[in-house]
C-alpha positions as CSV (number, residue, x, y, z in Angstrom):
1,M,180.7,98.7,-56.7
2,A,183.3,100.5,-54.6
3,S,184.9,103.8,-55.5
4,M,187.7,104.2,-58.0
5,T,191.3,103.5,-56.9
6,T,193.6,106.5,-56.8
7,L,195.8,105.2,-59.7
8,K,192.8,104.6,-61.9
9,A,191.4,108.1,-61.0
10,R,194.8,109.6,-61.9
11,L,194.7,107.8,-65.3
12,Q,191.2,109.1,-65.9
13,S,192.1,112.7,-65.1
14,D,195.3,112.4,-67.2
15,L,193.3,111.1,-70.1
16,T,191.0,114.1,-69.8
17,A,194.0,116.5,-69.7
18,A,195.5,114.7,-72.7
19,I,192.3,115.1,-74.7
20,R,192.0,118.7,-73.8
21,S,195.6,119.4,-74.8
22,R,195.1,117.4,-78.0
23,D,197.9,115.0,-77.1
24,E,196.8,112.2,-79.4
25,L,199.6,109.7,-78.3
26,S,198.9,110.1,-74.6
27,A,195.1,110.0,-75.0
28,A,195.2,106.9,-77.2
29,T,197.7,105.1,-74.8
30,L,195.6,106.0,-71.7
31,R,192.4,104.9,-73.4
32,L,194.0,101.5,-74.1
33,A,195.3,101.2,-70.6
34,L,191.9,102.1,-69.0
35,A,190.2,99.6,-71.4
36,A,192.6,96.9,-70.2
37,I,191.8,97.8,-66.6
38,T,188.0,97.7,-67.2
39,T,188.4,94.3,-69.0
40,E,190.2,93.0,-65.9
41,E,187.5,94.4,-63.6
42,V,184.7,92.6,-65.5
43,A,186.5,89.4,-66.1
44,G,185.3,86.4,-64.2
45,R,181.9,85.7,-62.7
46,T,181.5,89.0,-60.7
47,Q,182.5,92.5,-61.4
48,R,185.1,94.0,-59.0
49,T,187.1,97.1,-58.4
50,L,190.9,96.6,-58.8
51,T,193.2,97.8,-56.1
52,D,196.1,100.1,-57.0
53,D,198.5,97.1,-56.9
54,Q,196.2,95.2,-59.4
55,V,196.0,98.3,-61.6
56,M,199.8,98.5,-61.5
57,A,200.0,94.9,-62.6
58,V,197.7,95.6,-65.6
59,L,199.8,98.6,-66.5
60,A,203.0,96.5,-66.2
61,R,201.4,93.9,-68.6
62,E,200.5,96.6,-71.0
63,A,204.1,98.0,-70.8
64,K,205.5,94.6,-71.5
65,K,203.3,94.2,-74.6
66,R,204.6,97.6,-75.9
67,R,208.2,96.6,-75.2
68,E,207.8,93.2,-77.0
69,A,205.9,94.8,-79.9
70,A,208.6,97.5,-80.3
71,G,211.3,94.7,-80.5
72,A,209.3,92.7,-83.0
73,F,208.7,95.8,-85.2
74,T,212.3,96.7,-85.0
75,A,213.4,93.2,-86.0
76,A,210.9,93.3,-88.9
77,G,212.3,96.6,-90.1
78,R,209.2,98.7,-89.3
79,A,210.9,101.6,-87.5
80,D,207.7,103.7,-87.7
81,L,205.6,101.2,-85.8
82,A,208.5,100.5,-83.3
83,D,208.7,104.2,-82.6
84,R,205.0,104.4,-81.9
85,E,205.2,101.4,-79.5
86,S,208.2,102.9,-77.8
87,A,206.4,106.2,-77.4
88,E,203.4,104.4,-75.8
89,L,205.8,102.6,-73.5
90,G,207.1,106.0,-72.5
91,V,203.6,107.2,-71.5
92,L,202.9,104.0,-69.5
93,S,206.3,104.1,-67.8
94,G,205.3,107.3,-66.1
95,Y,202.8,105.3,-64.0
96,L,205.0,102.4,-63.2
97,P,207.4,102.3,-60.2
98,Q,211.1,102.7,-61.0
99,P,212.6,99.5,-62.3
100,L,215.2,97.7,-60.2
101,S,218.7,97.4,-61.5
102,E,220.2,94.0,-62.1
103,E,222.7,94.6,-59.3
104,E,219.9,95.4,-56.8
105,V,218.0,92.3,-57.8
106,Q,221.2,90.1,-57.5
107,A,221.7,91.4,-54.0
108,M,218.1,90.6,-53.1
109,V,218.5,87.1,-54.6
110,A,221.7,86.5,-52.6
111,R,220.0,87.4,-49.4
112,A,217.0,85.2,-50.2
113,V,219.2,82.3,-51.1
114,A,221.2,82.7,-47.9
115,G,217.9,82.8,-45.9
116,A,216.8,79.6,-47.6
117,A,220.1,77.9,-46.9
118,S,220.0,78.9,-43.3
119,A,216.6,77.2,-43.1
120,G,218.2,74.1,-44.5
121,V,216.8,74.3,-48.0
122,T,219.4,74.4,-50.8
123,G,219.8,73.6,-54.5
124,R,216.8,73.3,-56.8
125,A,214.5,72.6,-53.9
126,A,214.9,76.2,-52.7
127,M,213.8,77.7,-56.1
128,G,210.1,77.9,-55.1
129,R,210.8,79.2,-51.6
130,V,213.2,81.9,-52.9
131,M,210.8,83.0,-55.7
132,K,207.9,83.2,-53.3
133,E,210.0,85.4,-51.0
134,L,211.2,87.7,-53.8
135,T,208.2,88.1,-56.0
136,P,206.2,90.4,-53.7
137,S,209.1,92.8,-53.1
138,I,210.1,93.0,-56.7
139,G,206.5,93.0,-58.1
140,G,206.6,94.3,-61.6
141,R,209.8,96.3,-61.2
142,F,212.0,93.6,-62.8
143,D,211.4,91.0,-65.5
144,G,210.1,87.8,-64.0
145,A,211.9,85.5,-66.4
146,R,215.2,87.3,-65.7
147,L,214.6,87.0,-62.0
148,A,214.0,83.2,-62.3
149,A,217.2,82.9,-64.3
150,L,219.2,84.8,-61.6
151,V,217.7,82.6,-58.8
152,R,218.6,79.4,-60.8
153,E,222.1,80.8,-61.3
154,A,222.5,81.6,-57.6
155,L,221.3,78.2,-56.5
156,G,223.8,76.5,-58.8
């Protein structure tokens, strides 16, 4: 098996530092994130080492779980659990790239839609083409469902 990715190595060293400094929240959150990464590495028929981009995708999934859980706990009136999920989200956010603003994404969508239109593809038929163009550049820095809604809106 190949050597550890730099992001995974950073998570490991940060976990060690959190344990040494008795930072229970960070240690628990990093343990869960590393467990999710390991699970992803051993999923399937053969074990593999994830690239930094794949590790980032796992972290983005974990952050999304925390965001959704915090919302659910808040709606259920469990502020204590919502605060814990939000705190874990804060730890994970330190490893994720800066999220894109809605305005930045709208500008990217407008450019992609214009590009598809210049290639002769318009309306609903352009949805797949535009999403395929945008997804790699946005990759985890903006909510995918919201991105699809913006593209649908731009395509009319």
